mmCIF file as gemmi writes it, N, C-alpha and C atoms, coordinates in Angstrom:
data_model
loop_
_atom_site.group_PDB
_atom_site.id
_atom_site.type_symbol
_atom_site.label_atom_id
_atom_site.label_alt_id
_atom_site.label_comp_id
_atom_site.label_asym_id
_atom_site.label_entity_id
_atom_site.label_seq_id
_atom_site.pdbx_PDB_ins_code
_atom_site.Cartn_x
_atom_site.Cartn_y
_atom_site.Cartn_z
_atom_site.occupancy
_atom_site.B_iso_or_equiv
_atom_site.pdbx_formal_charge
_atom_site.auth_seq_id
_atom_site.auth_asym_id
_atom_site.pdbx_PDB_model_num
ATOM 1 N N . MET Axp A 1 ? -14.404 10.901 16.269 1 0 ? 1 A 1
ATOM 2 C CA . MET Axp A 1 ? -13.463 11.615 15.469 1 0 ? 1 A 1
ATOM 3 C C . MET Axp A 1 ? -12.095 11.594 16.143 1 0 ? 1 A 1
ATOM 4 N N . ILE Axp A 2 ? -11.043 11.354 15.404 1 0 ? 2 A 1
ATOM 5 C CA . ILE Axp A 2 ? -9.706 11.263 15.914 1 0 ? 2 A 1
ATOM 6 C C . ILE Axp A 2 ? -9.091 12.676 16.03 1 0 ? 2 A 1
ATOM 7 N N . LYS Axp A 3 ? -8.544 12.99 17.171 1 0 ? 3 A 1
ATOM 8 C CA . LYS Axp A 3 ? -7.834 14.261 17.39 1 0 ? 3 A 1
ATOM 9 C C . LYS Axp A 3 ? -6.447 14.119 16.817 1 0 ? 3 A 1
ATOM 10 N N . ALA Axp A 4 ? -6.107 14.918 15.844 1 0 ? 4 A 1
ATOM 11 C CA . ALA Axp A 4 ? -4.794 14.881 15.193 1 0 ? 4 A 1
ATOM 12 C C . ALA Axp A 4 ? -3.679 15.302 16.134 1 0 ? 4 A 1
ATOM 13 N N . ILE Axp A 5 ? -2.579 14.58 16.073 1 0 ? 5 A 1
ATOM 14 C CA . ILE Axp A 5 ? -1.38 14.937 16.853 1 0 ? 5 A 1
ATOM 15 C C . ILE Axp A 5 ? -0.164 15.003 15.971 1 0 ? 5 A 1
ATOM 16 N N . GLU Axp A 6 ? 0.867 15.664 16.491 1 0 ? 6 A 1
ATOM 17 C CA . GLU Axp A 6 ? 2.146 15.752 15.8 1 0 ? 6 A 1
ATOM 18 C C . GLU Axp A 6 ? 3.101 14.718 16.427 1 0 ? 6 A 1
ATOM 19 N N . PRO Axp A 7 ? 4.166 14.34 15.723 1 0 ? 7 A 1
ATOM 20 C CA . PRO Axp A 7 ? 5.122 13.377 16.321 1 0 ? 7 A 1
ATOM 21 C C . PRO Axp A 7 ? 5.784 13.984 17.541 1 0 ? 7 A 1
ATOM 22 N N . LYS Axp A 8 ? 6.021 13.17 18.549 1 0 ? 8 A 1
ATOM 23 C CA . LYS Axp A 8 ? 6.812 13.562 19.712 1 0 ? 8 A 1
ATOM 24 C C . LYS Axp A 8 ? 8.294 13.612 19.323 1 0 ? 8 A 1
ATOM 25 N N . TYR Axp A 9 ? 8.715 12.667 18.491 1 0 ? 9 A 1
ATOM 26 C CA . TYR Axp A 9 ? 10.053 12.644 17.959 1 0 ? 9 A 1
ATOM 27 C C . TYR Axp A 9 ? 10.043 12.386 16.505 1 0 ? 9 A 1
ATOM 28 N N . HIS Axp A 10 ? 10.91 13.109 15.763 1 0 ? 10 A 1
ATOM 29 C CA . HIS Axp A 10 ? 11.082 12.953 14.318 1 0 ? 10 A 1
ATOM 30 C C . HIS Axp A 10 ? 12.583 12.721 14.099 1 0 ? 10 A 1
ATOM 31 N N . VAL Axp A 11 ? 12.884 11.525 13.612 1 0 ? 11 A 1
ATOM 32 C CA . VAL Axp A 11 ? 14.336 11.139 13.488 1 0 ? 11 A 1
ATOM 33 C C . VAL Axp A 11 ? 14.579 10.769 12.026 1 0 ? 11 A 1
ATOM 34 N N . GLU Axp A 12 ? 15.705 11.286 11.49 1 0 ? 12 A 1
ATOM 35 C CA . GLU Axp A 12 ? 16.138 10.903 10.156 1 0 ? 12 A 1
ATOM 36 C C . GLU Axp A 12 ? 17.387 10.074 10.304 1 0 ? 12 A 1
ATOM 37 N N . TYR Axp A 13 ? 17.351 8.868 9.709 1 0 ? 13 A 1
ATOM 38 C CA . TYR Axp A 13 ? 18.462 7.959 9.834 1 0 ? 13 A 1
ATOM 39 C C . TYR Axp A 13 ? 18.716 7.284 8.475 1 0 ? 13 A 1
ATOM 40 N N . ASP Axp A 14 ? 19.941 7.364 7.977 1 0 ? 14 A 1
ATOM 41 C CA . ASP Axp A 14 ? 20.261 6.851 6.683 1 0 ? 14 A 1
ATOM 42 C C . ASP Axp A 14 ? 19.172 7.367 5.687 1 0 ? 14 A 1
ATOM 43 N N . ASN Axp A 15 ? 18.483 6.424 5.062 1 0 ? 15 A 1
ATOM 44 C CA . ASN Axp A 15 ? 17.441 6.856 4.099 1 0 ? 15 A 1
ATOM 45 C C . ASN Axp A 15 ? 16.046 6.718 4.629 1 0 ? 15 A 1
ATOM 46 N N . SER Axp A 16 ? 15.889 6.749 5.974 1 0 ? 16 A 1
ATOM 47 C CA . SER Axp A 16 ? 14.568 6.573 6.612 1 0 ? 16 A 1
ATOM 48 C C . SER Axp A 16 ? 14.219 7.754 7.459 1 0 ? 16 A 1
ATOM 49 N N . ILE Axp A 17 ? 12.905 7.907 7.598 1 0 ? 17 A 1
ATOM 50 C CA . ILE Axp A 17 ? 12.33 8.851 8.52 1 0 ? 17 A 1
ATOM 51 C C . ILE Axp A 17 ? 11.492 8.062 9.55 1 0 ? 17 A 1
ATOM 52 N N . ILE Axp A 18 ? 11.658 8.352 10.793 1 0 ? 18 A 1
ATOM 53 C CA . ILE Axp A 18 ? 10.976 7.67 11.875 1 0 ? 18 A 1
ATOM 54 C C . ILE Axp A 18 ? 10.244 8.7 12.657 1 0 ? 18 A 1
ATOM 55 N N . ASN Axp A 19 ? 8.872 8.574 12.713 1 0 ? 19 A 1
ATOM 56 C CA . ASN Axp A 19 ? 8.036 9.461 13.501 1 0 ? 19 A 1
ATOM 57 C C . ASN Axp A 19 ? 7.492 8.669 14.677 1 0 ? 19 A 1
ATOM 58 N N . VAL Axp A 20 ? 7.763 9.153 15.902 1 0 ? 20 A 1
ATOM 59 C CA . VAL Axp A 20 ? 7.283 8.483 17.092 1 0 ? 20 A 1
ATOM 60 C C . VAL Axp A 20 ? 6.19 9.368 17.698 1 0 ? 20 A 1
ATOM 61 N N . TYR Axp A 21 ? 5.022 8.731 17.91 1 0 ? 21 A 1
ATOM 62 C CA . TYR Axp A 21 ? 3.862 9.466 18.431 1 0 ? 21 A 1
ATOM 63 C C . TYR Axp A 21 ? 3.537 8.981 19.849 1 0 ? 21 A 1
ATOM 64 N N . HIS Axp A 22 ? 3.28 9.913 20.741 1 0 ? 22 A 1
ATOM 65 C CA . HIS Axp A 22 ? 2.746 9.625 22.075 1 0 ? 22 A 1
ATOM 66 C C . HIS Axp A 22 ? 1.319 10.141 22.103 1 0 ? 22 A 1
ATOM 67 N N . ALA Axp A 23 ? 0.365 9.232 22.283 1 0 ? 23 A 1
ATOM 68 C CA . ALA Axp A 23 ? -1.04 9.582 22.139 1 0 ? 23 A 1
ATOM 69 C C . ALA Axp A 23 ? -1.853 9.097 23.305 1 0 ? 23 A 1
ATOM 70 N N . ASN Axp A 24 ? -2.908 9.836 23.587 1 0 ? 24 A 1
ATOM 71 C CA . ASN Axp A 24 ? -3.925 9.382 24.553 1 0 ? 24 A 1
ATOM 72 C C . ASN Axp A 24 ? -5.139 8.903 23.796 1 0 ? 24 A 1
ATOM 73 N N . ARG Axp A 25 ? -6.046 8.263 24.483 1 0 ? 25 A 1
ATOM 74 C CA . ARG Axp A 25 ? -7.206 7.697 23.824 1 0 ? 25 A 1
ATOM 75 C C . ARG Axp A 25 ? -7.926 8.735 22.933 1 0 ? 25 A 1
ATOM 76 N N . GLY Axp A 26 ? -8.207 8.317 21.719 1 0 ? 26 A 1
ATOM 77 C CA . GLY Axp A 26 ? -8.906 9.18 20.778 1 0 ? 26 A 1
ATOM 78 C C . GLY Axp A 26 ? -7.991 10.077 19.949 1 0 ? 26 A 1
ATOM 79 N N . GLU Axp A 27 ? -6.71 10.051 20.242 1 0 ? 27 A 1
ATOM 80 C CA . GLU Axp A 27 ? -5.769 10.873 19.473 1 0 ? 27 A 1
ATOM 81 C C . GLU Axp A 27 ? -5.045 9.966 18.454 1 0 ? 27 A 1
ATOM 82 N N . GLY Axp A 28 ? -4.461 10.605 17.444 1 0 ? 28 A 1
ATOM 83 C CA . GLY Axp A 28 ? -3.723 9.824 16.442 1 0 ? 28 A 1
ATOM 84 C C . GLY Axp A 28 ? -3.665 10.59 15.14 1 0 ? 28 A 1
ATOM 85 N N . LEU Axp A 29 ? -3.829 9.865 14.073 1 0 ? 29 A 1
ATOM 86 C CA . LEU Axp A 29 ? -3.718 10.425 12.699 1 0 ? 29 A 1
ATOM 87 C C . LEU Axp A 29 ? -5.043 10.136 11.98 1 0 ? 29 A 1
ATOM 88 N N . PRO Axp A 30 ? -5.896 11.154 11.825 1 0 ? 30 A 1
ATOM 89 C CA . PRO Axp A 30 ? -7.164 10.975 11.115 1 0 ? 30 A 1
ATOM 90 C C . PRO Axp A 30 ? -6.94 10.528 9.662 1 0 ? 30 A 1
ATOM 91 N N . ARG Axp A 31 ? -7.987 10.073 9.047 1 0 ? 31 A 1
ATOM 92 C CA . ARG Axp A 31 ? -7.947 9.53 7.68 1 0 ? 31 A 1
ATOM 93 C C . ARG Axp A 31 ? -7.174 10.443 6.747 1 0 ? 31 A 1
ATOM 94 N N . HIS Axp A 32 ? -6.209 9.812 6.012 1 0 ? 32 A 1
ATOM 95 C CA . HIS Axp A 32 ? -5.35 10.498 5.057 1 0 ? 32 A 1
ATOM 96 C C . HIS Axp A 32 ? -4.759 9.527 4.118 1 0 ? 32 A 1
ATOM 97 N N . THR Axp A 33 ? -4.048 10.043 3.054 1 0 ? 33 A 1
ATOM 98 C CA . THR Axp A 33 ? -3.354 9.199 2.144 1 0 ? 33 A 1
ATOM 99 C C . THR Axp A 33 ? -1.986 9.792 1.913 1 0 ? 33 A 1
ATOM 100 N N . HIS Axp A 34 ? -1.086 8.958 1.319 1 0 ? 34 A 1
ATOM 101 C CA . HIS Axp A 34 ? 0.278 9.397 0.949 1 0 ? 34 A 1
ATOM 102 C C . HIS Axp A 34 ? 0.559 8.881 -0.455 1 0 ? 34 A 1
ATOM 103 N N . VAL Axp A 35 ? 1.565 9.496 -1.058 1 0 ? 35 A 1
ATOM 104 C CA . VAL Axp A 35 ? 2.023 8.943 -2.378 1 0 ? 35 A 1
ATOM 105 C C . VAL Axp A 35 ? 3.119 7.913 -2.135 1 0 ? 35 A 1
ATOM 106 N N . TYR Axp A 36 ? 3.382 7.598 -0.857 1 0 ? 36 A 1
ATOM 107 C CA . TYR Axp A 36 ? 4.396 6.601 -0.483 1 0 ? 36 A 1
ATOM 108 C C . TYR Axp A 36 ? 3.818 5.605 0.509 1 0 ? 36 A 1
ATOM 109 N N . ALA Axp A 37 ? 4.411 4.445 0.561 1 0 ? 37 A 1
ATOM 110 C CA . ALA Axp A 37 ? 4.029 3.442 1.536 1 0 ? 37 A 1
ATOM 111 C C . ALA Axp A 37 ? 4.827 3.7 2.825 1 0 ? 37 A 1
ATOM 112 N N . HIS Axp A 38 ? 4.339 3.197 3.952 1 0 ? 38 A 1
ATOM 113 C CA . HIS Axp A 38 ? 5.063 3.242 5.199 1 0 ? 38 A 1
ATOM 114 C C . HIS Axp A 38 ? 4.65 2.134 6.129 1 0 ? 38 A 1
ATOM 115 N N . LEU Axp A 39 ? 5.505 1.885 7.113 1 0 ? 39 A 1
ATOM 116 C CA . LEU Axp A 39 ? 5.143 0.909 8.126 1 0 ? 39 A 1
ATOM 117 C C . LEU Axp A 39 ? 4.642 1.63 9.364 1 0 ? 39 A 1
ATOM 118 N N . THR Axp A 40 ? 3.698 0.983 10.054 1 0 ? 40 A 1
ATOM 119 C CA . THR Axp A 40 ? 3.289 1.504 11.362 1 0 ? 40 A 1
ATOM 120 C C . THR Axp A 40 ? 3.317 0.376 12.354 1 0 ? 40 A 1
ATOM 121 N N . MET Axp A 41 ? 3.674 0.69 13.603 1 0 ? 41 A 1
ATOM 122 C CA . MET Axp A 41 ? 3.693 -0.307 14.694 1 0 ? 41 A 1
ATOM 123 C C . MET Axp A 41 ? 3.334 0.341 15.987 1 0 ? 41 A 1
ATOM 124 N N . CYS Axp A 42 ? 2.783 -0.42 16.896 1 0 ? 42 A 1
ATOM 125 C CA . CYS Axp A 42 ? 2.436 0.087 18.217 1 0 ? 42 A 1
ATOM 126 C C . CYS Axp A 42 ? 3.449 -0.39 19.217 1 0 ? 42 A 1
ATOM 127 N N . ASN Axp A 43 ? 4.094 0.459 19.983 1 0 ? 43 A 1
ATOM 128 C CA . ASN Axp A 43 ? 5.148 0.073 20.93 1 0 ? 43 A 1
ATOM 129 C C . ASN Axp A 43 ? 4.678 0.002 22.371 1 0 ? 43 A 1
ATOM 130 N N . ALA Axp A 44 ? 3.537 0.707 22.692 1 0 ? 44 A 1
ATOM 131 C CA . ALA Axp A 44 ? 2.986 0.684 24.015 1 0 ? 44 A 1
ATOM 132 C C . ALA Axp A 44 ? 1.518 1.024 23.893 1 0 ? 44 A 1
ATOM 133 N N . GLY Axp A 45 ? 0.686 0.477 24.799 1 0 ? 45 A 1
ATOM 134 C CA . GLY Axp A 45 ? -0.737 0.707 24.703 1 0 ? 45 A 1
ATOM 135 C C . GLY Axp A 45 ? -1.362 -0.047 23.58 1 0 ? 45 A 1
ATOM 136 N N . SER Axp A 46 ? -2.358 0.533 22.879 1 0 ? 46 A 1
ATOM 137 C CA . SER Axp A 46 ? -2.977 -0.131 21.745 1 0 ? 46 A 1
ATOM 138 C C . SER Axp A 46 ? -3.554 0.902 20.791 1 0 ? 46 A 1
ATOM 139 N N . CYS Axp A 47 ? -3.623 0.488 19.543 1 0 ? 47 A 1
ATOM 140 C CA . CYS Axp A 47 ? -4.119 1.306 18.444 1 0 ? 47 A 1
ATOM 141 C C . CYS Axp A 47 ? -5.144 0.584 17.598 1 0 ? 47 A 1
ATOM 142 N N . MET Axp A 48 ? -5.952 1.333 16.935 1 0 ? 48 A 1
ATOM 143 C CA . MET Axp A 48 ? -6.803 0.819 15.845 1 0 ? 48 A 1
ATOM 144 C C . MET Axp A 48 ? -6.267 1.408 14.59 1 0 ? 48 A 1
ATOM 145 N N . VAL Axp A 49 ? -5.92 0.52 13.639 1 0 ? 49 A 1
ATOM 146 C CA . VAL Axp A 49 ? -5.497 0.955 12.327 1 0 ? 49 A 1
ATOM 147 C C . VAL Axp A 49 ? -6.659 0.633 11.366 1 0 ? 49 A 1
ATOM 148 N N . ARG Axp A 50 ? -7.143 1.664 10.679 1 0 ? 50 A 1
ATOM 149 C CA . ARG Axp A 50 ? -8.238 1.483 9.723 1 0 ? 50 A 1
ATOM 150 C C . ARG Axp A 50 ? -7.721 1.853 8.354 1 0 ? 50 A 1
ATOM 151 N N . LYS Axp A 51 ? -8.055 0.98 7.385 1 0 ? 51 A 1
ATOM 152 C CA . LYS Axp A 51 ? -7.748 1.246 5.974 1 0 ? 51 A 1
ATOM 153 C C . LYS Axp A 51 ? -8.668 0.444 5.064 1 0 ? 51 A 1
ATOM 154 N N . GLU Axp A 52 ? -9.092 1.036 4.011 1 0 ? 52 A 1
ATOM 155 C CA . GLU Axp A 52 ? -9.859 0.373 2.914 1 0 ? 52 A 1
ATOM 156 C C . GLU Axp A 52 ? -10.664 -0.833 3.44 1 0 ? 52 A 1
ATOM 157 N N . ASN Axp A 53 ? -11.679 -0.591 4.285 1 0 ? 53 A 1
ATOM 158 C CA . ASN Axp A 53 ? -12.57 -1.644 4.762 1 0 ? 53 A 1
ATOM 159 C C . ASN Axp A 53 ? -11.983 -2.661 5.739 1 0 ? 53 A 1
ATOM 160 N N . ILE Axp A 54 ? -10.816 -2.294 6.321 1 0 ? 54 A 1
ATOM 161 C CA . ILE Axp A 54 ? -10.141 -3.19 7.319 1 0 ? 54 A 1
ATOM 162 C C . ILE Axp A 54 ? -9.908 -2.397 8.577 1 0 ? 54 A 1
ATOM 163 N N . GLU Axp A 55 ? -10.2 -3.018 9.69 1 0 ? 55 A 1
ATOM 164 C CA . GLU Axp A 55 ? -9.879 -2.476 11.027 1 0 ? 55 A 1
ATOM 165 C C . GLU Axp A 55 ? -9.01 -3.495 11.731 1 0 ? 55 A 1
ATOM 166 N N . LYS Axp A 56 ? -7.842 -3.053 12.214 1 0 ? 56 A 1
ATOM 167 C CA . LYS Axp A 56 ? -6.924 -3.973 12.897 1 0 ? 56 A 1
ATOM 168 C C . LYS Axp A 56 ? -6.545 -3.371 14.25 1 0 ? 56 A 1
ATOM 169 N N . HIS Axp A 57 ? -6.841 -4.059 15.298 1 0 ? 57 A 1
ATOM 170 C CA . HIS Axp A 57 ? -6.42 -3.684 16.656 1 0 ? 57 A 1
ATOM 171 C C . HIS Axp A 57 ? -5.012 -4.187 16.838 1 0 ? 57 A 1
ATOM 172 N N . ILE Axp A 58 ? -4.066 -3.244 17.158 1 0 ? 58 A 1
ATOM 173 C CA . ILE Axp A 58 ? -2.673 -3.66 17.317 1 0 ? 58 A 1
ATOM 174 C C . ILE Axp A 58 ? -2.112 -3.238 18.689 1 0 ? 58 A 1
ATOM 175 N N . THR Axp A 59 ? -1.135 -4.03 19.146 1 0 ? 59 A 1
ATOM 176 C CA . THR Axp A 59 ? -0.394 -3.761 20.356 1 0 ? 59 A 1
ATOM 177 C C . THR Axp A 59 ? 1.07 -4.032 20.057 1 0 ? 59 A 1
ATOM 178 N N . LYS Axp A 60 ? 1.927 -3.982 21.058 1 0 ? 60 A 1
ATOM 179 C CA . LYS Axp A 60 ? 3.353 -4.266 20.855 1 0 ? 60 A 1
ATOM 180 C C . LYS Axp A 60 ? 3.566 -5.731 20.423 1 0 ? 60 A 1
ATOM 181 N N . GLU Axp A 61 ? 2.585 -6.57 20.598 1 0 ? 61 A 1
ATOM 182 C CA . GLU Axp A 61 ? 2.703 -7.981 20.209 1 0 ? 61 A 1
ATOM 183 C C . GLU Axp A 61 ? 2.535 -8.209 18.693 1 0 ? 61 A 1
ATOM 184 N N . ASN Axp A 62 ? 1.995 -7.222 17.973 1 0 ? 62 A 1
ATOM 185 C CA . ASN Axp A 62 ? 1.767 -7.348 16.528 1 0 ? 62 A 1
ATOM 186 C C . ASN Axp A 62 ? 2.993 -6.941 15.721 1 0 ? 62 A 1
ATOM 187 N N . LYS Axp A 63 ? 3.168 -7.613 14.598 1 0 ? 63 A 1
ATOM 188 C CA . LYS Axp A 63 ? 4.186 -7.182 13.65 1 0 ? 63 A 1
ATOM 189 C C . LYS Axp A 63 ? 3.778 -5.859 13.014 1 0 ? 63 A 1
ATOM 190 N N . PRO Axp A 64 ? 4.726 -5.077 12.469 1 0 ? 64 A 1
ATOM 191 C CA . PRO Axp A 64 ? 4.403 -3.837 11.815 1 0 ? 64 A 1
ATOM 192 C C . PRO Axp A 64 ? 3.406 -4.058 10.668 1 0 ? 64 A 1
ATOM 193 N N . ILE Axp A 65 ? 2.594 -3.06 10.421 1 0 ? 65 A 1
ATOM 194 C CA . ILE Axp A 65 ? 1.625 -3.115 9.334 1 0 ? 65 A 1
ATOM 195 C C . ILE Axp A 65 ? 2.121 -2.217 8.158 1 0 ? 65 A 1
ATOM 196 N N . ASN Axp A 66 ? 2.083 -2.748 6.94 1 0 ? 66 A 1
ATOM 197 C CA . ASN Axp A 66 ? 2.441 -1.983 5.771 1 0 ? 66 A 1
ATOM 198 C C . ASN Axp A 66 ? 1.218 -1.207 5.278 1 0 ? 66 A 1
ATOM 199 N N . LEU Axp A 67 ? 1.34 0.09 5.234 1 0 ? 67 A 1
ATOM 200 C CA . LEU Axp A 67 ? 0.282 0.954 4.684 1 0 ? 67 A 1
ATOM 201 C C . LEU Axp A 67 ? 0.66 1.371 3.287 1 0 ? 67 A 1
ATOM 202 N N . ILE Axp A 68 ? -0.133 0.884 2.365 1 0 ? 68 A 1
ATOM 203 C CA . ILE Axp A 68 ? 0.183 1.002 0.931 1 0 ? 68 A 1
ATOM 204 C C . ILE Axp A 68 ? 0.023 2.422 0.39 1 0 ? 68 A 1
ATOM 205 N N . ALA Axp A 69 ? 0.893 2.827 -0.488 1 0 ? 69 A 1
ATOM 206 C CA . ALA Axp A 69 ? 0.819 4.134 -1.118 1 0 ? 69 A 1
ATOM 207 C C . ALA Axp A 69 ? -0.547 4.35 -1.795 1 0 ? 69 A 1
ATOM 208 N N . GLY Axp A 70 ? -1.103 5.534 -1.617 1 0 ? 70 A 1
ATOM 209 C CA . GLY Axp A 70 ? -2.331 5.885 -2.277 1 0 ? 70 A 1
ATOM 210 C C . GLY Axp A 70 ? -3.599 5.323 -1.614 1 0 ? 70 A 1
ATOM 211 N N . GLU Axp A 71 ? -3.469 4.536 -0.57 1 0 ? 71 A 1
ATOM 212 C CA . GLU Axp A 71 ? -4.619 3.933 0.094 1 0 ? 71 A 1
ATOM 213 C C . GLU Axp A 71 ? -4.912 4.713 1.382 1 0 ? 71 A 1
ATOM 214 N N . TRP Axp A 72 ? -6.12 5.142 1.608 1 0 ? 72 A 1
ATOM 215 C CA . TRP Axp A 72 ? -6.428 5.892 2.815 1 0 ? 72 A 1
ATOM 216 C C . TRP Axp A 72 ? -6.219 4.991 4.043 1 0 ? 72 A 1
ATOM 217 N N . HIS Axp A 73 ? -5.863 5.661 5.118 1 0 ? 73 A 1
ATOM 218 C CA . HIS Axp A 73 ? -5.694 4.947 6.41 1 0 ? 73 A 1
ATOM 219 C C . HIS Axp A 73 ? -5.784 5.933 7.567 1 0 ? 73 A 1
ATOM 220 N N . GLU Axp A 74 ? -6.015 5.415 8.745 1 0 ? 74 A 1
ATOM 221 C CA . GLU Axp A 74 ? -5.966 6.27 9.961 1 0 ? 74 A 1
ATOM 222 C C . GLU Axp A 74 ? -5.5 5.402 11.118 1 0 ? 74 A 1
ATOM 223 N N . ILE Axp A 75 ? -4.939 6.097 12.12 1 0 ? 75 A 1
ATOM 224 C CA . ILE Axp A 75 ? -4.419 5.404 13.302 1 0 ? 75 A 1
ATOM 225 C C . ILE Axp A 75 ? -4.963 6.084 14.497 1 0 ? 75 A 1
ATOM 226 N N . GLU Axp A 76 ? -5.628 5.318 15.387 1 0 ? 76 A 1
ATOM 227 C CA . GLU Axp A 76 ? -6.218 5.907 16.599 1 0 ? 76 A 1
ATOM 228 C C . GLU Axp A 76 ? -5.723 5.18 17.838 1 0 ? 76 A 1
ATOM 229 N N . ALA Axp A 77 ? -5.285 5.954 18.811 1 0 ? 77 A 1
ATOM 230 C CA . ALA Axp A 77 ? -4.911 5.372 20.111 1 0 ? 77 A 1
ATOM 231 C C . ALA Axp A 77 ? -6.183 4.943 20.829 1 0 ? 77 A 1
ATOM 232 N N . LEU Axp A 78 ? -6.171 3.749 21.375 1 0 ? 78 A 1
ATOM 233 C CA . LEU Axp A 78 ? -7.347 3.194 22.112 1 0 ? 78 A 1
ATOM 234 C C . LEU Axp A 78 ? -7.231 3.363 23.594 1 0 ? 78 A 1
ATOM 235 N N . GLU Axp A 79 ? -6.047 3.78 24.103 1 0 ? 79 A 1
ATOM 236 C CA . GLU Axp A 79 ? -5.879 3.993 25.524 1 0 ? 79 A 1
ATOM 237 C C . GLU Axp A 79 ? -4.83 5.066 25.718 1 0 ? 79 A 1
ATOM 238 N N . ASP Axp A 80 ? -4.844 5.658 26.874 1 0 ? 80 A 1
ATOM 239 C CA . ASP Axp A 80 ? -3.871 6.707 27.256 1 0 ? 80 A 1
ATOM 240 C C . ASP Axp A 80 ? -2.445 6.098 27.261 1 0 ? 80 A 1
ATOM 241 N N . ASN Axp A 81 ? -1.48 6.948 27.015 1 0 ? 81 A 1
ATOM 242 C CA . ASN Axp A 81 ? -0.052 6.606 27.042 1 0 ? 81 A 1
ATOM 243 C C . ASN Axp A 81 ? 0.31 5.547 25.944 1 0 ? 81 A 1
ATOM 244 N N . THR Axp A 82 ? -0.341 5.625 24.846 1 0 ? 82 A 1
ATOM 245 C CA . THR Axp A 82 ? -0.019 4.789 23.708 1 0 ? 82 A 1
ATOM 246 C C . THR Axp A 82 ? 1.146 5.408 22.925 1 0 ? 82 A 1
ATOM 247 N N . VAL Axp A 83 ? 2.006 4.554 22.475 1 0 ? 83 A 1
ATOM 248 C CA . VAL Axp A 83 ? 3.15 4.993 21.623 1 0 ? 83 A 1
ATOM 249 C C . VAL Axp A 83 ? 3.088 4.17 20.329 1 0 ? 83 A 1
ATOM 250 N N . PHE Axp A 84 ? 3.035 4.896 19.196 1 0 ? 84 A 1
ATOM 251 C CA . PHE Axp A 84 ? 3.108 4.226 17.898 1 0 ? 84 A 1
ATOM 252 C C . PHE Axp A 84 ? 4.131 4.925 17.023 1 0 ? 84 A 1
ATOM 253 N N . VAL Axp A 85 ? 4.671 4.157 16.054 1 0 ? 85 A 1
ATOM 254 C CA . VAL Axp A 85 ? 5.788 4.611 15.251 1 0 ? 85 A 1
ATOM 255 C C . VAL Axp A 85 ? 5.477 4.402 13.764 1 0 ? 85 A 1
ATOM 256 N N . ASN Axp A 86 ? 5.732 5.426 12.937 1 0 ? 86 A 1
ATOM 257 C CA . ASN Axp A 86 ? 5.64 5.328 11.491 1 0 ? 86 A 1
ATOM 258 C C . ASN Axp A 86 ? 7.052 5.444 10.917 1 0 ? 86 A 1
ATOM 259 N N . ILE Axp A 87 ? 7.365 4.561 9.96 1 0 ? 87 A 1
ATOM 260 C CA . ILE Axp A 87 ? 8.68 4.545 9.342 1 0 ? 87 A 1
ATOM 261 C C . ILE Axp A 87 ? 8.476 4.598 7.824 1 0 ? 87 A 1
ATOM 262 N N . PHE Axp A 88 ? 9.202 5.505 7.133 1 0 ? 88 A 1
ATOM 263 C CA . PHE Axp A 88 ? 9.133 5.602 5.682 1 0 ? 88 A 1
ATOM 264 C C . PHE Axp A 88 ? 10.428 6.099 5.135 1 0 ? 88 A 1
ATOM 265 N N . SER Axp A 89 ? 10.572 5.966 3.804 1 0 ? 89 A 1
ATOM 266 C CA . SER Axp A 89 ? 11.747 6.336 3.099 1 0 ? 89 A 1
ATOM 267 C C . SER Axp A 89 ? 11.828 7.875 2.905 1 0 ? 89 A 1
ATOM 268 N N . LYS Axp A 90 ? 13.018 8.415 3.041 1 0 ? 90 A 1
ATOM 269 C CA . LYS Axp A 90 ? 13.241 9.844 2.776 1 0 ? 90 A 1
ATOM 270 C C . LYS Axp A 90 ? 12.973 10.202 1.321 1 0 ? 90 A 1
ATOM 271 N N . ASP Axp A 91 ? 13.125 9.256 0.462 1 0 ? 91 A 1
ATOM 272 C CA . ASP Axp A 91 ? 12.95 9.466 -1.01 1 0 ? 91 A 1
ATOM 273 C C . ASP Axp A 91 ? 11.543 10.014 -1.313 1 0 ? 91 A 1
ATOM 274 N N . TYR Axp A 92 ? 10.586 9.793 -0.448 1 0 ? 92 A 1
ATOM 275 C CA . TYR Axp A 92 ? 9.2 10.152 -0.734 1 0 ? 92 A 1
ATOM 276 C C . TYR Axp A 92 ? 8.64 11.319 0.025 1 0 ? 92 A 1
ATOM 277 N N . ARG Axp A 93 ? 9.484 12.067 0.711 1 0 ? 93 A 1
ATOM 278 C CA . ARG Axp A 93 ? 8.894 13.175 1.465 1 0 ? 93 A 1
ATOM 279 C C . ARG Axp A 93 ? 8.672 14.412 0.652 1 0 ? 93 A 1
């Protein structure tokens, strides 16, 4: 089970919202959905992104992943000191 965390930093810039998460192993964002799409990326450490029958192990070497509106997803840190970022439009908050 993923332990839910809050963003370390929440930044609003132009028409975007950027949430930066600092997570240890087993922490992240448990299964949820949104009415909006957003990008997620891992900047340090590693994460498992799960969505609709797909599991993707990501690190800073991976390009951002588009998480589609209305589709369940979750993000779990696989190691301590992991940093991941979610970016979405202010129009959908």
